[in-house]
VEXDREN-2710 file (C-alpha; in Angstrom, 1 decimal):
% VEXDREN-2710
k/r/px/py/pz
1/ALA/3.0/80.0/25.6
2/THR/3.3/83.7/25.2
3/THR/6.3/85.5/26.8
4/TYR/6.4/88.9/28.5
5/ASP/8.7/90.5/31.0
6/ALA/8.0/89.6/34.6
7/LEU/6.0/92.6/36.0
8/CYS/5.3/92.0/39.6
9/ASP/8.3/90.3/41.1
10/ASN/8.8/93.4/43.2
11/LEU/6.0/94.7/45.4
12/TYR/5.8/98.4/46.1
13/ALA/5.2/99.9/49.5
14/ASP/1.7/101.2/49.8
15/GLN/-0.3/103.0/52.4
16/PRO/-2.2/100.8/54.9
17/THR/-5.3/99.6/53.3
18/LYS/-8.9/99.2/54.4
19/ALA/-9.6/95.9/56.2
20/PHE/-12.3/93.6/55.0
21/THR/-15.7/93.7/56.8
22/GLU/-14.9/90.2/58.1
23/ARG/-11.6/90.0/60.0
24/ARG/-9.5/87.2/58.6
25/GLY/-6.8/85.4/60.4
26/GLN/-5.0/84.2/57.2
27/ARG/-1.8/85.7/56.0
28/ARG/-2.3/89.2/54.5
29/THR/-0.1/91.8/53.0
30/SER/-0.4/95.6/52.8
31/LEU/2.3/95.7/50.2
32/ALA/0.5/94.1/47.4
33/TYR/0.5/96.1/44.2
34/ARG/-0.5/93.7/41.4
35/PRO/-2.1/94.8/38.2
36/CYS/-5.1/92.5/37.7
37/CYS/-8.2/92.0/35.6
38/VAL/-11.7/91.5/37.0
39/SER/-14.2/89.7/34.8
40/ARG/-17.9/89.8/35.2
41/ALA/-20.7/89.0/32.7
42/GLY/-18.5/89.1/29.7
43/GLY/-16.7/92.3/30.7
44/VAL/-13.1/92.7/31.8
45/PHE/-12.0/95.6/34.0
46/LEU/-8.5/96.7/34.9
47/GLY/-7.6/97.0/38.5
48/MET/-4.9/96.8/41.2
49/ILE/-4.8/94.3/44.0
50/ARG/-4.0/96.4/47.1
51/ASP/-4.5/93.7/49.8
52/GLN/-4.7/90.0/49.4
53/SER/-4.9/86.7/51.3
54/SER/-5.9/83.1/50.7
55/ALA/-9.5/84.1/51.5
56/GLY/-9.9/87.2/49.3
57/ALA/-8.6/90.5/48.2
58/MET/-9.2/94.2/48.0
59/ILE/-9.1/95.5/44.4
60/GLU/-8.9/99.1/43.3
61/LEU/-10.5/99.5/39.8
62/VAL/-8.5/101.7/37.4
63/ASN/-11.5/103.8/36.5
64/GLY/-12.6/104.0/40.1
65/GLU/-16.1/104.8/40.9
66/GLN/-17.1/104.9/37.2
67/ASP/-16.4/101.1/37.0
68/SER/-17.4/100.3/40.6
69/ARG/-21.0/101.4/39.9
70/LEU/-21.3/98.4/37.5
71/PHE/-20.8/96.0/40.4
72/LYS/-23.1/95.0/43.3
73/VAL/-22.5/93.3/46.6
74/ASN/-22.9/89.5/46.1
75/ASP/-21.9/89.6/42.4
76/ARG/-19.9/86.6/41.4
77/ILE/-16.7/87.6/39.6
78/THR/-13.4/86.2/38.4
79/TYR/-10.1/88.0/38.9
80/PHE/-6.6/87.2/37.8
81/TRP/-3.1/88.7/37.9
82/ASN/-1.3/86.3/35.6
83/SER/-2.1/83.8/32.9
84/GLU/-2.0/80.8/35.2
85/THR/-4.4/81.8/37.9
86/ARG/-8.2/82.4/37.8
87/VAL/-9.9/83.0/41.1
88/GLU/-13.7/82.8/41.5
89/ALA/-14.9/85.2/44.1
90/ILE/-18.0/87.1/45.6
91/VAL/-18.1/90.9/46.0
92/THR/-18.5/91.6/49.7
93/TRP/-18.3/95.5/49.8
94/ILE/-17.8/98.4/47.4
95/GLU/-16.6/101.9/48.3
96/ASP/-14.7/104.8/46.6
97/GLY/-13.7/102.8/43.5
98/ARG/-12.5/99.8/45.6
99/MET/-14.1/96.6/46.4
100/GLY/-13.5/93.6/48.7
101/VAL/-14.0/90.1/47.3
102/ALA/-14.1/86.7/49.1
103/ASN/-12.7/83.8/47.2
104/VAL/-15.1/80.9/46.6
105/GLU/-12.2/78.5/47.2
106/GLY/-9.0/79.3/49.0
107/VAL/-5.9/80.1/46.9
108/ASP/-2.4/80.9/48.0
109/PRO/-1.6/84.2/46.3
110/PHE/2.0/84.0/47.5
111/GLU/2.8/80.7/45.9
112/ARG/5.5/81.2/43.3
113/ARG/5.2/78.3/40.9
114/TYR/5.6/80.6/38.0
115/PRO/7.2/84.1/37.6
116/TYR/4.5/86.8/37.5
117/ARG/3.8/88.2/34.1
118/SER/2.1/91.4/33.0
119/VAL/-1.7/90.7/33.2
120/ARG/-3.0/90.4/29.6
121/VAL/-6.4/91.8/28.6
122/PRO/-8.2/90.0/25.8
123/CYS/-8.6/92.3/22.8
124/THR/-9.6/91.9/19.1
125/ALA/-8.5/95.3/17.8
126/VAL/-6.4/95.8/14.7
127/ALA/-3.1/97.5/15.0
128/LYS/-0.9/99.2/12.4
129/ILE/2.7/98.0/12.6
130/TYR/5.6/99.8/11.0
131/CYS/9.0/98.2/10.4
132/GLY/11.5/100.3/8.5
133/ASP/9.8/101.2/5.2
134/ARG/7.2/98.5/5.5
135/SER/3.9/98.5/7.3
136/CYS/1.1/96.0/7.8
137/SER/-2.1/95.5/9.8
138/ALA/-2.1/92.9/12.6
139/ALA/-4.9/91.4/14.7
140/VAL/-4.3/92.0/18.4
141/GLU/-5.2/89.0/20.6
142/ASN/-4.3/90.5/24.0
143/ILE/-2.4/93.5/25.3
144/SER/-0.7/94.2/28.6
145/LEU/1.2/97.0/30.4
146/GLY/4.4/95.6/28.9
147/GLY/3.5/94.2/25.5
148/MET/1.0/92.6/23.2
149/LEU/0.3/89.4/21.3
150/VAL/-0.6/89.7/17.6
151/ARG/-1.2/87.3/14.7
152/ASP/-1.1/87.2/10.9
153/VAL/2.0/89.4/10.6
154/PRO/4.5/88.9/7.8
155/PRO/7.9/87.3/8.8
156/VAL/9.9/89.6/11.0
157/GLU/13.1/88.6/12.8
158/VAL/13.2/88.5/16.6
159/GLY/14.7/91.7/18.0
160/THR/13.4/93.9/15.2
161/LEU/12.3/97.3/16.3
162/LEU/8.7/98.3/15.5
163/THR/6.4/101.3/15.8
164/ILE/2.8/100.4/16.6
165/LYS/-0.3/102.5/16.1
166/LEU/-3.5/101.4/17.9
167/HIS/-6.3/104.0/17.6
168/ASN/-5.0/107.2/19.1
169/VAL/-1.9/105.7/20.7
170/GLU/1.5/105.4/19.1
171/ILE/4.1/103.0/20.7
172/CYS/7.6/103.5/19.5
173/ASN/10.7/101.3/19.8
174/ALA/8.7/98.2/20.5
175/LYS/10.6/95.0/19.9
176/VAL/9.8/91.5/18.5
177/ARG/10.3/89.2/21.5
178/TRP/9.3/85.9/19.8
179/ARG/7.5/84.3/16.9
180/LYS/5.7/81.1/16.7
181/GLY/3.6/80.2/13.6
182/ARG/1.1/83.0/12.9
183/HIS/1.7/84.6/16.3
184/MET/4.2/87.2/17.4
185/GLY/5.0/88.6/20.9
186/ILE/5.9/92.2/21.1
187/ARG/7.6/93.9/24.1
188/PHE/7.2/97.7/24.7
189/GLU/10.3/99.8/25.4
190/ASN/8.4/101.5/28.3
191/ARG/5.5/100.0/30.1
192/LEU/2.1/101.7/29.5
193/PRO/0.7/103.4/32.6
194/LYS/-2.4/101.5/33.8
195/GLY/-4.6/104.5/33.1
196/GLU/-3.4/104.8/29.6
197/LEU/-4.0/101.1/28.9
198/ALA/-7.5/101.4/30.2
199/LYS/-8.1/104.5/28.0
200/LEU/-6.7/102.7/25.0
201/LEU/-9.0/99.7/25.5
202/ARG/-12.0/101.9/25.9
203/SER/-11.2/103.6/22.6
204/CYS/-11.1/100.1/21.0
205/ALA/-14.5/99.3/22.5
206/ALA/-16.0/102.6/21.3
207/ALA/-14.7/101.8/17.8
208/GLY/-16.3/98.4/17.8
209/ASP/-13.1/96.4/17.9
210/GLY/-14.5/93.9/20.3
211/THR/-12.3/94.3/23.3
212/LEU/-13.7/92.6/26.3
213/LEU/-13.0/95.6/28.5
214/GLN/-16.2/97.4/29.5
END
């Protein structure tokens, strides 16, 4: 299993959010601030869960109205905020870059069987990794706000500091968190802002690197 720092143990206070069209009696929260991914028709979109219950959620897409225009009411989507949970849902409304979704099956979003991890976006880009006076290219399998998973990297000790170049973004003082076989987990010194991560993945897509982000 890959390892990243827990990202969402703490929830940040947020302004009161828009209620769903249907009034639900299930437990809700106006404090949810979970980075998530929304998957539809082979594309993955970055978002923030602003309001959530066992019956559904309100999701704000990182690229706002630009991305929301790609969705329609009654679209069937999948959303996830960690690597253990995938929720099938139906889009019930779309407005101002936000959308409400109704879960196909109930799920308890407050269950804490696992610590929350940074949501990881599938990606097949190639990164340049610098370690001291050495450098190599590495295949990126996924990337998150807090780190990335790469493969086919020469042996590097856990704890080693790295500089990573991925398209027009340079990430300094990243650290090797773990190694297993051909794979290596990297933690960033500072978390990427969600908008910067979305921009980075769009650059990968434009370059034909095969990221699943639309």
